[in-house]
C-alpha positions as CSV (number, residue, x, y, z in Angstrom):
1,M,0.0,0.0,0.0
2,T,1.2,3.5,-0.8
3,T,0.1,6.8,0.7
4,R,-1.6,9.2,-1.7
5,R,1.2,11.8,-1.3
6,E,3.8,9.1,-2.2
7,S,1.8,8.1,-5.2
8,Y,1.8,11.8,-6.3
9,V,5.6,11.9,-5.9
10,E,6.0,8.8,-8.1
11,A,3.6,10.1,-10.7
12,L,5.2,13.6,-10.8
13,M,8.7,12.0,-11.1
14,H,7.4,10.0,-14.0
15,A,5.9,13.1,-15.7
16,L,9.2,15.0,-15.2
17,S,11.3,12.1,-16.4
18,A,9.2,11.8,-19.6
19,D,9.4,15.5,-20.5
20,A,11.4,15.8,-23.7
21,Q,12.8,19.3,-22.9
22,L,14.1,18.2,-19.6
23,Q,15.6,15.1,-21.2
24,A,17.3,17.3,-23.9
25,L,18.8,19.4,-21.1
26,G,20.3,16.3,-19.6
27,V,18.3,16.5,-16.4
28,K,18.1,13.3,-14.3
29,V,15.1,13.0,-12.0
30,E,15.7,11.5,-8.5
31,R,13.8,10.9,-5.3
32,S,16.8,11.3,-2.9
33,I,18.6,14.6,-2.4
34,Y,21.4,12.7,-0.8
35,D,21.9,10.5,-3.9
36,A,21.7,13.6,-6.1
37,V,24.5,15.4,-4.2
38,S,26.7,12.4,-4.1
39,S,26.3,11.6,-7.8
40,D,28.5,12.9,-10.6
41,E,25.4,14.1,-12.7
42,P,25.7,17.8,-13.6
43,R,21.9,18.4,-13.5
44,V,19.6,16.5,-11.1
45,L,16.1,17.4,-10.2
46,V,14.9,15.9,-6.9
47,V,11.2,15.4,-6.1
48,H,10.5,15.2,-2.4
49,R,8.0,16.5,0.0
50,G,7.8,18.5,3.2
51,R,5.1,19.3,5.7
52,D,1.6,17.9,5.3
53,T,-1.2,19.9,7.0
54,P,-4.4,17.9,7.4
55,T,-7.8,19.6,7.9
56,P,-10.2,16.9,9.2
57,D,-13.9,17.1,8.5
58,I,-16.7,14.6,8.7
59,G,-15.9,11.8,6.3
60,V,-12.9,13.4,4.6
61,T,-9.6,15.0,5.4
62,T,-8.4,17.8,3.2
63,R,-4.6,17.9,3.1
64,A,-2.2,20.7,2.1
65,C,1.2,19.0,1.4
66,I,4.4,20.8,0.4
67,F,6.0,19.1,-2.6
68,M,9.6,20.3,-3.3
69,L,11.6,20.3,-6.5
70,T,15.3,20.7,-5.7
71,A,17.8,21.3,-8.5
72,V,21.2,20.0,-7.7
73,V,23.7,21.4,-10.2
74,R,27.4,21.5,-10.8
75,D,27.7,25.1,-12.0
76,A,29.4,28.3,-11.0
77,A,26.1,30.1,-11.2
78,P,23.7,27.7,-9.5
79,D,20.7,30.1,-9.6
80,R,21.0,30.4,-13.4
81,A,21.5,26.7,-13.9
82,S,18.6,25.9,-11.6
83,D,16.3,28.4,-13.4
84,S,17.0,26.6,-16.7
85,I,15.6,23.4,-15.1
86,F,12.7,25.1,-13.3
87,E,11.6,26.9,-16.4
88,L,10.9,23.5,-18.0
89,A,9.7,21.7,-14.9
90,H,7.3,24.4,-13.6
91,P,4.6,23.8,-16.3
92,V,4.8,20.1,-15.8
93,V,4.1,20.6,-12.0
94,M,1.4,23.2,-12.5
95,R,-0.5,20.9,-15.0
96,F,-0.1,17.8,-12.8
97,D,-3.4,16.0,-12.1
98,A,-4.2,12.8,-10.2
99,D,-7.0,11.2,-8.2
100,G,-8.1,13.3,-5.3
101,L,-5.9,16.3,-6.2
102,M,-7.8,19.5,-5.9
103,G,-5.1,21.8,-7.1
104,V,-1.4,22.9,-7.1
105,L,-0.2,26.3,-6.0
106,E,3.3,27.6,-6.5
107,G,5.2,28.4,-3.3
108,P,8.6,30.1,-2.5
109,T,11.9,29.4,-4.0
110,D,14.9,29.2,-1.7
111,E,18.2,31.0,-2.3
112,P,21.0,28.8,-3.7
113,R,23.1,26.9,-1.2
114,A,26.4,25.1,-1.5
115,A,26.3,21.3,-1.0
116,D,30.0,20.8,-0.5
117,A,32.9,22.5,1.2
118,E,34.3,23.8,-2.1
119,G,31.0,25.2,-3.2
120,G,31.1,23.1,-6.4
121,I,27.5,21.9,-6.0
122,G,24.6,24.3,-6.0
123,V,21.2,23.4,-4.5
124,V,18.1,25.4,-5.1
125,T,14.6,24.4,-4.0
126,I,11.2,25.5,-5.2
127,Q,8.0,24.6,-3.2
128,Y,4.5,23.7,-4.4
129,L,1.4,23.2,-2.3
130,F,-0.7,20.2,-3.3
131,Q,-4.2,20.2,-2.0
132,Y,-6.0,16.9,-2.0
133,Q,-8.5,14.8,-0.1
134,T,-8.3,11.4,1.6
135,P,-10.6,9.3,3.7
136,P,-10.1,10.1,7.4
137,E,-8.2,6.8,8.0
138,A,-5.8,7.3,5.1
139,L,-2.7,9.4,4.3
């Protein structure tokens, strides 16, 4: 059994991996930020999630879950390199649709961070809010 939010992560990863423009840019889609940082790939897009805020009601729970796309790039200008990835990924996320999904809202984008001591790996995260409903006993 898989939680609804994890099924969304998997489906979103599939949609991003199948995008011809992201493929042409050489973007590899991953689930683990740790694997992305430790790999030698120059452009990795990680799909992961953050806080899930449930609002229970009779017979249904409405959830607001943060889904994050993190660009892990090996580039001297990680903000520019990340934006080249996000420019292509953003429409895929905003058009994403799945069972129970009520909508997707764009959230904040974090400032670039270095992922190693030498600063050779840049990491930038953009957040999206997925609103969806589940039965009260399900995630």
